[in-house]
C-alpha positions as a printed NumPy array, in Angstrom:
array([[-41.622,  32.555,  14.016],
       [-39.523,  29.949,  12.799],
       [-39.457,  26.911,  13.761],
       [-36.16 ,  25.207,  14.128],
       [-35.331,  21.469,  14.469],
       [-31.923,  20.257,  16.304],
       [-30.558,  17.167,  14.694],
       [-28.493,  14.87 ,  16.995],
       [-25.41 ,  13.812,  15.384],
       [-23.913,  10.513,  16.774],
       [-20.7  ,   9.745,  15.69 ],
       [-19.89 ,   7.362,  12.873],
       [-18.936,   3.647,  13.421],
       [-15.429,   3.4  ,  12.985],
       [-13.883,   0.6  ,  12.058],
       [-10.025,  -0.028,  11.006],
       [-10.024,   0.548,   7.269],
       [ -7.353,  -2.46 ,   5.653],
       [ -4.372,  -0.328,   4.553],
       [ -2.648,  -1.462,   1.035],
       [  0.29 ,  -1.309,   2.698],
       [ -0.987,  -2.445,   6.236],
       [ -1.248,  -6.203,   5.155],
       [  2.186,  -6.481,   3.583],
       [  3.711,  -5.147,   6.659],
       [  1.951,  -7.518,   9.096],
       [  3.236, -10.268,   6.742],
       [  6.525,  -9.262,   6.356],
       [  7.404,  -7.448,   9.643],
       [  8.916,  -4.733,   8.048],
       [  8.658,  -1.127,   8.535],
       [  6.586,   0.94 ,   6.105],
       [ 10.328,   2.89 ,   5.174],
       [ 11.969,  -0.728,   4.955],
       [  9.329,  -2.169,   2.997],
       [  9.286,   0.545,   0.304],
       [ 12.84 ,   0.497,   0.221],
       [ 12.916,  -3.809,  -0.555],
       [  9.693,  -3.113,  -3.21 ],
       [ 11.868,  -0.598,  -4.771],
       [ 15.162,  -2.58 ,  -4.742],
       [ 13.263,  -5.403,  -6.035],
       [ 11.784,  -3.452,  -9.279],
       [ 14.804,  -2.321, -10.312],
       [ 16.382,  -5.733,  -9.882],
       [ 13.301,  -6.585, -12.088],
       [ 13.976,  -3.461, -14.47 ],
       [ 17.48 ,  -4.285, -14.773],
       [ 17.648,  -8.052, -15.316],
       [ 14.894,  -7.288, -18.353],
       [ 17.7  ,  -5.113, -19.875],
       [ 16.78 ,  -1.785, -19.053],
       [ 13.413,  -2.198, -21.11 ],
       [ 10.993,   0.569, -20.423],
       [  7.669,   0.409, -19.907],
       [  6.944,  -2.155, -17.229],
       [  7.374,  -0.212, -14.353],
       [  4.272,  -0.762, -13.036],
       [  4.492,  -4.591, -13.489],
       [  7.712,  -4.458, -11.928],
       [  6.407,  -2.444,  -9.052],
       [  3.697,  -5.285,  -8.317],
       [  5.7  ,  -7.921,  -9.133],
       [  8.415,  -6.974,  -6.482],
       [  5.875,  -6.155,  -3.991],
       [  4.674,  -9.653,  -4.028],
       [  7.98 , -10.984,  -4.204],
       [  9.172,  -9.381,  -0.799],
       [  5.474, -10.23 ,   0.468],
       [  6.421, -13.802,  -0.001],
       [ 10.333, -13.967,   1.351]])
């Protein structure tokens, strides 16, 4: 006869992970959609100010996030 062992699994302790968007939203008071829109507008403004030079999209986005968080 084969012996079976029952393993009692307990739920893992859950902690609230810090979402990348959670922190700026708490700081700015914007909803997720509003925050994204503000960053998008600011990133485009940086693109225009650079003279429509391509290749800096990630840099513009990250800079825009910092600027929106600080505003």
